[in-house]
N, C-alpha and C positions, 0 to 999 in steps of 0.2 A: 504494500500500500504506500502511496505517496500523497503528499498534501499539496493542493493547489491554492496558493494565496489569493488568487483572483476570485474564485467562487467559494472559498473557505470550506473546502470539502476534502475528505480523504477518498482517493479513488485507486483502483488497481493500476499497476504499472503499465498495463496495456492501453490505458487511457492517456498516456503521455508519449510524445514523440521522443525518439532517441536522439541524443546530441553528443557527438564526439567532443572530447576536450572538457566536458563537464565531469566533475568528480563523481557524481551519481550516475552519469551516463544518460540522463534524461533531461528534457527541458523543464523549466520551472513551472510553467502553466500547463494545464491539461489541454488536450486537443481541442475541445469545444471552446474554451476561453481563448486559446491561441488564435483560432479562426475568427472569433468575434473581434479581437484586437486588430488582426491584419485587415479585416474587412473595413473597420472603422478608420484605420490609419490610411488605407488606400483611398477611401472616399474623401476624407479630409484633404489629403494630398492632391487628389484630382481636382477638387473644387478650388483649392488655392492656386494651383498651377494653371488651370484652364480659365477661371473667371477672376482671379486675383482677390477673392474675398474669403472670409473664414466660414466655418460651419455655423458659428454663432450668428453671422450676418444672415445666412440662409434660414436659420431657426427664427430670426426676427421677422423675415419676410413671411414665413409660414404663419407666425402669430398675427401679423398685420392682415393677412388674407384669411384669417380665421380657419386655417387648415383646409381651405377650399381652392379649387382650380381658379385661376384669375379670369378664365374665359367662360366656362360653363357652370362653375359653382360646385362641381363634383367634390365630394369629401376625399381629399388626397390621402388621409390617414386610413380610410376605409379601403380604398383601392390598392393601398400598399406600396405605391411608388409615385414619384413625381419627377418632372423634368424641369430643369432650369432653362427658361426661355431667355434668349439673348439675341441682340442684333449682331449678325455675322460681320457687319462692316465696322461698327464702332466697338463691339464687345460689351456694350452696356446691357446689364441684366434688366429684363422687363418684368418678369414675374415667374411664378411657379405654376406649371400646367400639368394636367393629367396626361396620360399617354395618348389618348384619343385626340385631344386638342393640339398637343405638340406635333403629332403626325399631320393633322389637317393643316395647321398653320404653316408647317414646313412645305407642304405641297402647294399651298396658296402662294407662298413667297417665291417658289420656283416657277410656277406657271404664270402667275400674275393675276391680280384681282379683276382687272379690266377684261382679260381674256375669259375668265370664268363667267363674269357678268354677261359678256357677249354670247357665250355658249348657252346660258340659261334662258336668254330672251328669245 
């Protein structure tokens, strides 16, 4: 049995990845906690590198939008994911969107609103 300080639990050694060079031969955190850490770190790193803002900034946007899609009002927390909508020319973040609205908006930007209006008429 090994102790994981992240989830504060004792688990079998099979729940820990092996790591050469460690005295124990295993990583400090269990596999589950390690995956959560890596996932969070990668997301925060991606947001910072791509948009130049922190995860806290995005959380603030989520609060300002009351957890809803900026276009259709869908509950972003219920649908389980959100997309950071931004202007591809200036890089300015416009809002948080559900997957549906993000896809549709991207398509409208590529084709052009006037072309779509012409087709519909």
